C-alpha positions, 0 to 999 in steps of 0.5 A, a space after each residue: 500500500 505504501 509503495 503504491 500510494 508513493 507512486 501515485 503521489 510522484 505522478 502528481 506534479 503539485 504534490 510530489 514535492 510536498 507529500 512524502 511516504 517513508 520507504 519500506 526496507 523489504 530486506 528487513 521486513 517479515 510477515 510480522 515486522 514492517 521496517 520503514 525509513 525513520 522520519 523526524 517530524 511533528 504531528 500535524 495537530 501539534 501546533 506548539 511543537 510546530 511553532 517550536 521547531 527550527 524550521 518555523 523559526 527560520 522560514 516562518 510557518 503558515 498553518 493554512 498552507 500545511 492544512 491545504 496540503 493535507 486536504 489536497 493530498 487526500 482529495 487527490 487520492 479520493 478523486 484522482 488515483 482512487 487509492 485512499 488512506 482510510 486512517 489519516 488521524 493526526 498520529 499518521 500525518 507528520 509535518 517536517 521541513 523539506 529535506 532539501 533545504 533550498 526548497 524552504 517549505 514544509 512537507 507532509 509525511 503520511 504513515 501507517 498504510 495498513 488500511 486502504 480502500 481501492 475505488 472501482 473506476 465506476 465509483 470514482 466517476 460517480 463520486 466525482 459526479 456527485 460532488 460536481 452535481 452538488 455544487 451545480 445544484 443538479 438534483 437530478 444527477 444527485 438523486 440518480 447516483 443516490 438511487 444507484 447506491 441504494 440511498 432513498 433519502 438523498 437530501 439526508 445523505 447530502 446533509 450527512 456528507 457536508 455536516 450541515 442541513 442541505 436545502 436545494 432552495 437556499 444553496 446554504 451548502 455552497 455559501 462561504 458567508 451564510 451560517 447554519 442557524 440553530 433552527 436549521 441544525 435542529 430541523 436536520 436532527 429531527 429529520 434524521 430521526 424521522 427518516 432514518 428508517 427510510 434512508 436505505 432502500 437496498 443495503 446490498 447496493 451501498 458501495 464499500 468505498 463510500 464507508 471508508 471514504 466517509 471515514 477519511 473525510 470526517 477525520 480530515 474535517 475534524 483535523 481542519 476544525 481542530 486547527 481552527 479551519 485555517 
């Protein structure tokens, strides 16, 4: 998994220099022991550790740049390569200065590649279409994709994905200025209780990838919130 993910990032021009995966030493690896390259870095959510680092004091530190790299890295896996790290908690995401000091920028190091999901080409295409349709307010496409996935309540599903009430009329989900009111949140919670039994029409149709990608996105979303949504 680590080597495959590494090759995928190396093919992404915008990420090959900013995302690193430690090398595996196969000659020292067995069925029970995995030996990889040692990495000196700081957990991505350790803000105090990052601020104390020599790299920060010399070159400065922009938390939003680091978080943007994290988001871009996993977005590339989800929407481009289709080979997705399903456990990107802060302990598996380190930050370090680029080993080449002339680069003068940070590098994200991804660890623990034991849990991955490989998307089918059909699912990857549908998932890309789903998010495109969401921002274009293309409800017909959204409903068709949800139907293909065995999801009867498309609006409820969207709300669970964007973590805010979905309203096709107000387009609250694509606004950077509108905030979610307590009333909207309460109504979403009540809708979940009332409609959860009708949420799925056929559990056999739910793509396995959707579960693991949801986990990935929720962890990254939580990390972004922990860092103050830079």
